[in-house]
Each structure stands twice: as C-alpha cells, then as structure tokens.
N, C-alpha and C positions, 0 to 999 in steps of 0.2 A: 535477430538489427534489431538498431536499435530507430529508433523513431523519431526524427529532430520534427511532427507538431506535440504541441502540446498535449500533454501527460490528460483524460477527459478531469472535468471538474469532482464528478461523483466519483472516482476511485480516488481523489486529493482527499477530496473529505471522509470518504473509507475508512482511506490509512488513517490519517489521525485521528477518529473518532477509535481505531482499536487497536491502538500504538498507546493510546492510553488509556482505556480500559484494559488492552491484553487478555482481552474475548471478544468471536464474533458476533457472540449472541448481542451482550451489552450494546459496541456498540451499531449490534441492531438495533437493538431497543430505540436509544439515542435517534438515532436515524433514519427510525420509521422506514421499514423493510426490512426482508427476511433474513433471516443469515444466512442463508444463501447464496443472497441479490450482494451480501453483503461479501459474502468467499468471489463471485463473481469479479466485484464490481475492481479488489483485491487480486485476485488474476491475471484481468486485463490490464493492468499497471504494472505488475514484475512483468512480464509480456514486451508490454509498451518500454521499460527501461533494459530489458532484457537484467534484471535484478531482482536474486531471488529477498524479497524487504521479509519473511513470515521467518519462520520453523513454529512447523502444527502440531501440535501433543496433542495426546492425551486427553482430550474436553479444556486446551486451549491456547494461547499462542501465543510468540517471544519471537524480539527481534532480530535480527537475522545482523551478525557487524556490519553486510553493509548498511545496512536502515538506521545504525546506531552512528555513521563517523558525518562528517562537516564534506566529505566527499561523493554523497548521498543526490548534494543538492546541484553537483557539474553532470549529473545524469539528468535534471532535466535543460530543456532547452533557456535557452538567453541570460549563462550561467556557466560562463568560459568553461562551455566546451562541448555542451550540450543545441 
C-alpha cells in the first residue's frame, strides 16, 4: 500500500547517497552510519513507495528501472500522483 505522507528524510538521503555511489558501504561511510542502517532506510523507503529501488547483487547494488525513470518522482507526495 502506498503511503501518501512524505517519506522519511533520512531514507531519501540514504537513497541519494547509495544511488550516487552504487554502494551501501560507501553511502554509510558518507552518512556516518552503519551499512545495516542504510539498508534499513532503503527498505523503509521502498516499502513507503511500494516499489523496489535497487537490485541487490553480491557486493553491490544497481538502480532498478523504476528508480531510473522520471515516473519515480510521481511516487512522491505532491508530485502529480502522490
């Protein structure tokens, strides 16, 4: 179920850092938290939006098609459909 409240800001920060680095560990280092904390924030955001944002593979992550498309922004409240 898609929640129509804004997602947690820390989850968005974790998404942005992970997407930029394509690494949970490097995102965690940048945000001064553990990789486990970043993973939990990403999971929270994915559940909040109702879409998988990353494809997890051995020792890395890749952005999914959903997170690469402009329609991703429409999932956020206040943006044409959220």
